[in-house]
C-alpha positions in Angstrom: 107.0 194.0 225.4 109.9 196.4 225.7 112.5 194.7 227.9 114.7 197.7 227.9 111.8 199.9 229.3 111.3 197.3 232.1 115.0 197.3 232.8 114.9 201.2 233.0 112.0 200.9 235.4 114.0 198.6 237.7 117.0 200.9 237.5 114.8 203.9 238.4 113.4 202.1 241.4 116.9 201.1 242.6 118.0 204.8 242.3 115.1 206.7 243.6 112.5 204.5 245.3 113.0 203.7 249.0 109.8 201.9 249.6 107.6 204.4 251.4 104.0 203.3 251.0 102.5 206.7 251.4 105.0 208.9 249.6 106.2 206.7 246.7 103.4 204.2 245.8 101.9 206.4 243.2 105.2 207.3 241.6 106.2 203.6 241.5 103.0 202.6 239.9 103.0 205.4 237.3 106.5 204.5 236.2 105.5 200.8 236.1 102.7 201.5 233.7 104.9 203.7 231.6 107.4 200.8 231.3 104.5 198.6 230.1 104.0 200.9 227.1 101.6 203.6 228.3 103.3 206.9 227.4 100.7 208.8 229.6 101.3 206.4 232.6 98.5 204.7 234.5 96.0 207.4 233.8 96.5 206.9 230.1 95.8 203.2 230.6 92.5 203.9 232.4 93.5 203.2 236.0 92.7 205.3 239.0 94.6 205.9 242.2 93.2 206.1 245.7 90.0 204.5 244.4 87.1 205.0 246.9 85.6 201.8 248.2 82.6 202.2 250.4 82.3 200.0 253.5 78.6 200.0 254.3 79.0 197.8 257.4 81.3 200.3 259.1 79.8 203.3 257.4 83.3 204.4 256.2 85.3 204.7 253.0 88.5 202.8 252.1 91.0 203.7 249.4 92.5 201.1 247.1 95.9 202.1 245.8 95.1 201.4 242.2 91.9 200.1 240.4 91.7 199.5 236.7 88.1 198.4 236.3 87.8 194.8 235.1 91.6 194.7 234.5 93.5 194.7 237.8 93.4 195.8 241.5 96.8 196.7 243.0 97.5 197.3 246.6 100.9 198.7 247.7 102.6 198.1 251.0 105.9 199.4 252.4 109.2 197.8 251.5 109.8 194.6 253.4 106.2 194.1 254.4 104.9 190.6 254.7 102.3 190.5 251.9 100.5 187.4 253.4 99.1 189.8 256.0 97.2 191.8 253.4 95.4 189.3 251.3 92.2 189.7 253.4 92.3 193.4 252.9 92.6 193.3 249.1 90.0 190.5 248.9 87.6 192.7 250.8 88.3 195.6 248.3 87.8 193.2 245.4 84.4 192.0 246.7 83.2 195.6 247.0 84.1 196.4 243.4 81.0 194.6 242.2 80.6 195.1 238.4 84.2 196.4 238.1 85.8 193.3 239.6 89.0 192.4 237.7 90.3 188.8 237.2 93.8 189.7 238.5 94.9 191.2 241.8 98.4 192.3 242.7 100.0 192.8 246.1 103.3 194.7 246.0 105.8 195.8 248.6 108.2 197.6 246.1 110.5 194.6 246.0 108.1 191.9 245.0 104.8 191.5 243.1 102.4 188.8 244.2 99.9 188.1 241.3 96.6 186.5 242.0 94.1 185.1 239.5 90.9 185.2 241.4 89.1 183.1 238.7 91.4 180.2 239.9 92.4 180.7 243.5 91.9 183.6 246.0 94.4 182.2 248.5 97.6 181.4 246.5 99.3 183.7 244.0 99.8 182.3 240.6 103.2 184.0 240.5 105.6 185.9 242.7 108.0 188.2 240.8 110.8 190.0 242.5 111.4 193.6 241.2 114.7 192.6 239.6 113.1 189.7 237.9 110.4 191.8 236.2 112.3 192.1 232.8 112.9 188.4 232.4 109.5 187.5 233.9 107.7 190.0 231.8 105.1 187.5 230.5 103.5 187.4 233.9 102.3 191.0 233.3 101.2 190.6 229.7 97.5 191.0 230.7 98.3 194.6 231.5 99.8 195.5 228.1 98.1 198.0 225.7 97.5 195.0 223.5 96.8 192.4 226.3 98.0 188.8 225.9 97.4 185.7 227.9 99.9 185.8 230.8 102.3 182.9 231.4 103.0 182.5 235.1 105.6 180.4 236.9 102.9 178.2 238.3 102.0 177.2 234.7 105.5 175.5 234.5 105.2 173.4 237.6 106.3 169.8 237.0 107.0 170.8 233.4 110.2 168.8 233.0 108.6 165.4 233.4 105.6 166.2 231.4 107.6 167.8 228.6 109.8 164.8 228.3 106.8 162.5 228.0 105.1 164.7 225.5 108.2 165.2 223.4 108.6 161.5 223.2 104.9 161.2 222.3 105.4 163.8 219.5 108.3 161.8 218.0 106.3 158.5 218.1 103.2 160.1 216.6 105.2 161.6 213.7 106.5 158.1 212.9 103.0 156.6 213.1 101.8 159.1 210.6 104.5 158.0 208.2 107.1 160.7 208.7 110.6 159.3 208.1 112.5 158.6 211.3 115.3 161.1 210.5 112.8 163.8 209.6 110.8 163.2 212.8 113.9 163.3 214.9 115.1 166.5 213.2 111.7 168.2 213.7 111.5 167.1 217.3 114.9 168.4 218.1 114.0 171.8 216.5 110.9 171.9 218.7 113.0 171.2 221.8 115.6 173.9 221.0 112.7 176.4 220.2 111.1 175.7 223.6 114.4 176.2 225.4 115.1 179.4 223.4 111.7 180.7 224.4 112.3 180.0 228.1 115.5 181.9 228.2 114.1 184.9 226.2 116.0 184.2 223.0 112.6 184.3 221.2 110.1 187.1 221.7 106.8 187.0 223.6 106.5 183.3 224.0 105.9 183.0 220.3 106.2 179.2 220.1 103.8 178.6 222.9 101.3 180.9 221.4 101.6 179.3 217.9 101.2 175.8 219.4 98.1 177.0 221.3 96.6 178.5 218.2 97.2 175.3 216.3 95.7 173.2 219.1 92.6 175.4 219.4 92.0 175.2 215.6 92.5 171.5 215.7 89.8 171.1 218.5 87.4 173.1 216.4 88.0 171.2 213.2 88.3 167.7 214.7 91.0 166.8 212.1 94.7 167.3 211.6 95.6 171.0 211.9 97.1 172.0 208.5 98.0 175.5 209.7 100.8 174.0 211.8 102.6 173.4 208.5 102.7 177.1 207.9 103.0 178.6 211.4 105.7 176.3 212.8 107.4 175.9 209.5 107.7 179.6 209.0 109.0 180.2 212.5 111.8 177.6 211.9 112.6 179.4 208.6 112.8 182.8 210.3 115.1 181.2 212.9 117.3 180.1 210.0 117.3 183.6 208.3 120.2 185.8 209.1 119.3 189.1 210.9 116.4 190.1 213.0 112.9 189.7 211.6 111.6 193.3 211.4 107.9 192.8 211.1 104.8 190.6 210.9 103.9 187.6 213.1 107.6 186.7 213.6 108.8 190.2 214.4 111.8 190.0 216.7 112.9 186.5 215.8 116.6 186.3 215.5 118.9 184.1 213.5 120.0 180.8 215.1 123.2 179.5 213.7 124.7 176.1 214.4 123.0 174.1 211.7 120.0 172.7 213.4 117.6 174.8 211.3 119.5 174.4 208.0 116.9 171.8 207.0 113.3 172.7 207.5 110.6 170.1 207.1 107.2 171.7 207.7 104.7 169.1 208.9 
């Protein structure tokens, strides 16, 4: 995801967008989609504005601000509007989309995005992202990318500190039980900790470590035995983090050099 493009989107909104629902919603959304990598804006992505939704009970027609069939439903409200008041409206629109229902629904008042995952909860958003946080919280919108990825929401990180501490300790113990030397196990565990931290503060691109670990875990579940691919995927990531300069291509594109010595010794496991 192009962070600079998202920063440019935020700057554009600060400069030109006042938060008028009727006059600026379409401009706001089109620039948002452009910042996500669609050079032709939301139409180029396949989304429609003012999507007609028939209300048979009232014999009338409503208009959803943006519908991208099976991808996302977005409803815009004026700046400062309490988005809690409009969940029922957007849920009603979603129900009437029938075969085009998307998993994700977004309420937005120009200053904040409330993202819902209707496969999990129709009442509570999985994330709330302020406009100025969009660049650093970009992974919450990764399901909208030209090459969609699994989004990572703030709600996924609840209670993460306690759980992470427990699991990191379990990692260290399990390495020793497998016969890995204590110093090597400690070195490897510390490298994992720094890599997780670097990912969280956007020093690594696109949650690369999380995605690698998930890939290894999924393969391990299928094979029902130790996942040998972790030797290559995690080991190579650590090597790229110890290589001067920015990785220019491949799986590790965008990984920068981490000096300081922690990655001078790599022990793939």
